[in-house]
Structure formats: structure tokens, C-alpha cells
N, C-alpha and C positions, 0 to 999 in steps of 0.2 A: 383654820387653814388645814388643808390636806397635804400630807407628804407624798412624794413619789419616790419609788425605788425602781431604777432601771437595771434589770438583770439580763446579761447577755453572755454569749460565747465570746471568749477572747476579749479583744479591746474595742468591740463595737460600741459598748456603753460609753467608753472614754471618748470615742469619736463623736458620739451624739452630744456628750457634755461639752466638748470643745466647740463643735459647730453651733450648738444651741446657744452657748455663751456669746459667740461671735454675732449671731443674729439678734438675740433678745436679752443679752446680759446674763448674769449669774442669778441663780434662784436658790435661796437658802434652804428651801424645803425639798430639794432634789438630791437624791443619793444614788450612787452607782456602784454596782458590784459585778465582777466578771468571773465566769468559770474559766479557769486557765489550766496550765499544765500541772498545777498542784493537786488536781483531782476533785472528784465529787465530794468526798468527805470533808475536805478543807472548805470547799464552797458552801456546803451545808452548814458547817459550823460558823463560818463568817456571816452567812445570811441570817442565821438565828440570832447572832449577836447584834447585827445591824437592825433587825426587826425590833428587838427589845430596846435598843438605844433610841431608835426613831419614835417608838411609842412612848418614850419618856417625854417627848415634846409635842407629839401630834396624836389626835384621837384615831384618825384613820389613815390608811395608806392605799394609794393606787399603785399597783405593780405593773410595770411595762416590761415585757420580755420580747425577745427576737423571734423565737419559733414556738409554735404550739406543740405540746407533747414532747418537747426536748427537756434536757436536764434543768435549766433554770425555771422553766414553766412547771415542771413536775415537782420540784422542791418547794416552790411557792404554793402549788396546789396542796401539798402536804400541810403546809402552814394553815391554809384556809380551811381545810377539812378539820383541823384540830379544834376549831371554834374558839380559840383564845381571843381573837380579835375579830368578831363577826362583821364589823363594818368594812373590813379591807376588801379590795376588789383586784382583779387581775385581767389585763388585756394583753393579748399577744400580737406580734407583727409590728413592733415599734419601728417607726421611721422618723426622720428628722421633723417632718411636718407635725406628726402626732406628738412628739416630745415637746416641741415649741408651743403648740396649742395647749397642751396640758400644763406646761410650766407657767404660761401666762394666765390660763384659766383657773389654776389652783390657788392663786393668790387671792385670798379672801373667800374662797369657795367653801361651802360646808356640806354639799351634797355629792358624795363620792360616786353615786350611780350616775348623776348628771355629768360629772367629769369623765367617767368611763365611756359614756355615750359620746361625749365630745371627742374623746380619743379615737373611737371607732370611726366617727364621721371624718375627722381630719385625716386619719390614715388612709381611708378609702378615697377621699376626695383628691388626695395628692398624687394618686396613681393614674397615669394617663398614657395613651399611645398617640403620638403625633401622626396625623394622616398626611403623609408626604405626597400623595397622589396629586394634590393641587399644585405642588411645586414642580412636578414632572413636565407639565405643559409649558412652563415658563411664564413670564409676565405677559399680560395682554398688551398688544401694541395699540397705540392710539392713532388712528388714521388721520385725525385732524392735524397732527404735528408734522405730517409728511409734506 
């Protein structure tokens, strides 16, 4: 099984955890870490400790972050560049659909690249704009009922 570490600014990761558990139950392979007011150095230290702890139980980790090129993403990129755990992967832009899909898909999964692709697909597929133009005209009247 593949572990997931969701790393975000402030409490977004905790909201994803809570909402994800509401929709799909808890997932023992999911971990959450936030960059908070304690600063980047504390985040970096906590992240490094979490990565080591998670790798005691799992061979690979899929990281999900909120923003590309922001601190959680950049700190995880440092980890990936180190080459210590070459199987780990990173996907940015996490949303609830992406998290749930990965949480459910990671149970029994052994291909982290396939899971990362699943994350990208789920995240993109869940973003839509409702075309309200069809509602502007109102419902069609049925002349036969008159």
C-alpha cells in the first residue's frame, strides 16, 4: 500500500481530512501536515520527521499539496531531489475529490505513478463551471396542458 501525505497552508489539510472521513471513512495510510504560524523551519523539521516515520511503514509516498511552487510544495521537492526515497511522487492542487479518489485508490495500490495520475484526473474532473444560460429562459411551457 502507498502512503499519502497531504501538506498545505494552515488548516486546509485538516479540512480535507475531516471532509474526506465524512465521505469515505478514515484511511490509515493518510497523513496530514500544515504550514502554520510556527514558520517554515518548524514545518521543514516536522515534515522530515513525518517522512521518516511514514517510510518505516510504507515503501512509497504520494504527496498532495495545495499550491505549486509554494512552501509545502517546495519543501517536498527538496525531499524528492535528495533521492533518498526515489519512489515518492508529488501532485499539487489538492482538492476534496482528488484526496478521496487517492485515499480509496491507494488501498492495495502498488503503483505510485498510477495513483498520481489518478489524482490529476480526479482533481481536474471535479472542476466545472455550471452553464446557467439554460436556466435564464425558464422552464418550457407545455401547450397541451392549457
